C-alpha positions as CSV (number, residue, x, y, z in Angstrom):
1,M,17.9,11.1,-16.3
2,A,16.8,8.8,-13.4
3,T,16.5,5.2,-14.3
4,V,13.4,3.4,-13.1
5,S,14.3,0.3,-11.1
6,P,12.6,-2.8,-12.3
7,L,9.8,-4.1,-10.2
8,A,11.0,-6.9,-7.9
9,K,9.2,-10.1,-8.7
10,Y,8.7,-13.0,-6.2
11,K,7.2,-16.3,-7.0
12,L,4.8,-17.8,-4.3
13,V,3.7,-21.4,-4.7
14,F,0.6,-22.5,-2.7
15,L,0.7,-26.1,-1.6
16,G,-1.6,-28.4,0.5
17,D,-4.2,-31.1,0.3
18,Q,-7.3,-30.8,-1.8
19,S,-10.0,-28.4,-0.6
20,V,-8.0,-26.8,2.3
21,G,-8.7,-23.3,0.8
22,K,-5.6,-22.5,-1.3
23,T,-7.6,-20.9,-4.1
24,S,-10.0,-19.2,-1.6
25,I,-7.0,-17.5,0.1
26,I,-5.7,-16.2,-3.2
27,T,-9.1,-15.1,-4.3
28,R,-9.7,-13.2,-1.1
29,F,-6.3,-11.5,-1.4
30,M,-6.7,-10.6,-5.1
31,Y,-10.3,-9.6,-5.2
32,D,-11.5,-9.5,-1.6
33,K,-14.3,-11.9,-2.3
34,F,-15.2,-15.5,-1.4
35,D,-16.9,-18.0,-3.6
36,N,-19.1,-20.5,-1.7
37,T,-19.1,-23.0,-4.6
38,Y,-16.1,-25.3,-4.5
39,Q,-14.3,-26.1,-7.7
40,A,-11.1,-28.1,-7.6
41,T,-8.1,-26.5,-9.2
42,I,-7.1,-28.4,-12.3
43,G,-3.3,-28.5,-12.7
44,I,-1.8,-25.1,-11.9
45,D,-3.3,-21.6,-11.9
46,F,-1.3,-18.4,-12.1
47,L,-2.2,-14.9,-10.8
48,S,-0.1,-11.8,-10.3
49,K,-0.6,-8.9,-8.0
50,T,1.4,-5.7,-7.2
51,M,1.8,-5.1,-3.5
52,Y,2.6,-1.6,-2.2
53,L,4.9,-1.6,0.9
54,E,6.3,1.3,2.9
55,D,9.1,2.3,0.6
56,R,8.9,-0.1,-2.4
57,T,6.6,-2.0,-4.6
58,V,6.8,-5.7,-5.3
59,R,5.0,-8.0,-7.7
60,L,3.9,-11.2,-6.3
61,Q,3.4,-14.1,-8.7
62,L,0.9,-16.5,-7.1
63,W,1.0,-20.1,-8.3
64,D,-2.1,-22.1,-7.1
65,T,-1.5,-25.8,-7.3
66,A,-4.0,-28.6,-7.4
67,G,-4.2,-30.7,-4.2
68,Q,-5.4,-33.8,-6.0
69,E,-2.9,-36.7,-6.0
70,R,-3.0,-37.0,-9.8
71,F,-1.3,-33.6,-10.2
72,R,1.4,-34.2,-7.7
73,S,4.0,-34.9,-10.4
74,L,3.6,-31.4,-11.7
75,I,4.4,-29.6,-8.5
76,P,8.2,-30.0,-7.9
77,S,8.9,-28.0,-11.1
78,Y,6.9,-25.1,-9.7
79,I,8.5,-25.3,-6.3
80,R,12.0,-25.3,-7.9
81,D,12.3,-21.6,-8.6
82,S,9.9,-20.2,-6.0
83,S,10.8,-17.6,-3.4
84,V,8.0,-18.6,-1.0
85,A,6.1,-21.8,-0.4
86,V,2.7,-21.3,1.4
87,V,1.6,-24.7,2.8
88,V,-2.1,-24.6,3.7
89,F,-4.1,-27.0,5.9
90,D,-7.7,-26.9,7.0
91,V,-8.1,-26.5,10.8
92,S,-11.2,-28.7,10.7
93,N,-9.4,-31.5,8.9
94,R,-6.7,-33.2,11.0
95,Q,-5.4,-35.3,8.1
96,S,-4.7,-32.2,6.0
97,F,-2.6,-30.9,9.0
98,L,-0.7,-34.2,9.3
99,N,0.0,-34.1,5.6
100,T,1.7,-30.7,5.8
101,A,4.9,-32.5,6.9
102,R,5.3,-34.1,3.5
103,W,4.5,-30.8,1.7
104,I,7.2,-29.0,3.7
105,E,9.7,-31.9,3.1
106,E,9.0,-31.7,-0.6
107,V,9.8,-28.0,-0.6
108,R,13.0,-28.6,1.3
109,T,14.0,-31.3,-1.2
110,E,13.6,-29.0,-4.1
111,R,14.8,-25.7,-2.5
112,G,16.8,-26.6,0.5
113,S,16.8,-23.7,3.0
114,D,16.8,-21.1,0.2
115,V,13.0,-20.5,0.5
116,I,10.5,-18.9,2.8
117,I,7.9,-21.4,4.1
118,V,4.7,-20.3,5.7
119,L,2.4,-22.8,7.4
120,V,-1.2,-21.6,7.2
121,G,-4.1,-23.0,9.2
122,N,-7.2,-21.9,7.1
123,K,-11.0,-22.1,7.9
124,T,-10.8,-20.7,11.4
125,D,-14.5,-19.7,10.9
126,L,-15.4,-23.4,11.4
127,V,-15.1,-23.0,15.2
128,D,-17.2,-26.0,16.1
129,K,-15.5,-28.3,13.7
130,R,-11.9,-27.4,14.6
131,Q,-9.6,-30.5,14.9
132,V,-6.3,-28.7,15.1
133,S,-5.5,-26.1,17.8
134,I,-3.5,-23.0,17.2
135,E,-0.9,-24.3,19.7
136,E,-0.5,-27.5,17.5
137,G,0.0,-25.4,14.4
138,D,2.5,-23.2,16.1
139,A,4.4,-26.3,17.5
140,K,4.7,-27.8,14.0
141,A,5.9,-24.5,12.6
142,R,8.6,-24.4,15.3
143,E,9.5,-28.0,14.6
144,Y,10.1,-27.3,11.0
145,N,11.4,-23.8,11.5
146,V,8.8,-22.1,9.3
147,M,6.4,-19.2,9.9
148,F,2.8,-19.8,11.0
149,I,-0.4,-18.0,10.8
150,E,-4.1,-18.9,11.0
151,T,-6.6,-17.5,8.4
152,S,-10.2,-17.6,7.3
153,A,-10.6,-16.9,3.6
154,K,-14.3,-17.0,4.1
155,A,-14.3,-14.3,6.9
156,G,-11.4,-12.4,5.4
157,F,-9.5,-13.0,8.7
158,N,-5.7,-12.5,8.6
159,I,-5.5,-12.7,4.8
160,K,-3.8,-9.3,4.4
161,A,-1.7,-10.1,7.5
162,L,-0.5,-13.3,5.8
163,F,0.7,-11.5,2.7
164,R,2.2,-8.7,4.7
165,K,4.1,-11.3,6.8
166,I,5.4,-12.9,3.6
167,A,6.4,-9.5,2.1
168,A,8.3,-8.6,5.2
169,A,10.3,-11.8,5.0
170,L,11.3,-11.5,1.3
171,P,14.9,-10.9,0.5
172,G,15.8,-7.2,0.8
173,M,12.8,-6.4,3.0
174,E,14.7,-6.2,6.2
175,S,14.2,-2.4,6.2
176,L,10.6,-2.7,7.2
177,S,10.4,-1.0,10.6
178,A,11.1,-3.1,13.6
179,T,7.7,-2.3,15.2
180,K,5.9,-3.7,12.1
181,Q,8.0,-6.9,12.3
182,E,7.0,-7.3,16.0
183,D,3.3,-6.9,15.0
184,L,3.6,-9.6,12.4
185,V,5.2,-12.0,14.9
186,D,2.3,-11.3,17.3
187,V,-0.4,-12.0,14.7
188,N,0.3,-15.7,14.5
189,L,-0.5,-16.5,18.2
190,Q,-3.7,-14.6,18.5
191,P,-6.6,-17.0,19.1
192,S,-9.4,-16.7,16.5
193,A,-12.1,-15.8,19.0
194,G,-15.5,-15.0,17.6
195,G,-15.2,-17.4,14.7
196,G,-12.4,-15.7,12.7
197,K,-13.8,-12.3,12.4
198,A,-11.3,-9.9,11.0
199,G,-10.6,-8.0,14.2
200,A,-7.5,-9.7,15.6
201,G,-4.4,-8.9,13.6
202,A,-6.3,-6.7,11.0
203,S,-4.5,-3.6,12.1
204,T,-1.1,-5.0,11.2
205,A,-2.2,-5.1,7.6
206,S,-3.5,-1.5,7.5
207,S,-0.6,0.0,5.7
208,C,-0.8,-2.6,2.9
209,Q,-2.8,-1.1,0.0
210,C,-3.4,-4.5,-1.5
């Protein structure tokens, strides 16, 4: 009798300053919706989603952390056993971008190099308010040797591509086809023309049934 292999579980912790859109990214990925009313995350929220890839299924455990300073002391314990750290900034808020350095350093302090880090520039729909260029985001990602992608949780731009990119980088996922890997690399450098509409890069997420 064939044994059913246990579902691989990976813990993703979302980090970044208050109101950069961490919860919105998770909500868009989980439920494909966007809530215009802002409510600060209190402490830590947890959600879980099964993601279907080409030849396997994985369960992503999403830990949404509060960006407020008073919750900072809670965060290291959640970073400690995570597989992936998603560090989010708001492209219309330069300070949130500058602060990503300390978030990345905090992850490295807790996990060393044994963690996947993705830098995410969110809110690309705010074209007229942009304070951080895609080139700057890419340069910072190269400086810290982390992955980079821009998203708009509001417009649904690159959200599936972000999680597809994460899934492809997880341990044991090297078997994803080389062409898919190349697509994922290309996604992060596409300018968000047209205010972050879901055109650019959407095709790379098409085989993800999430």
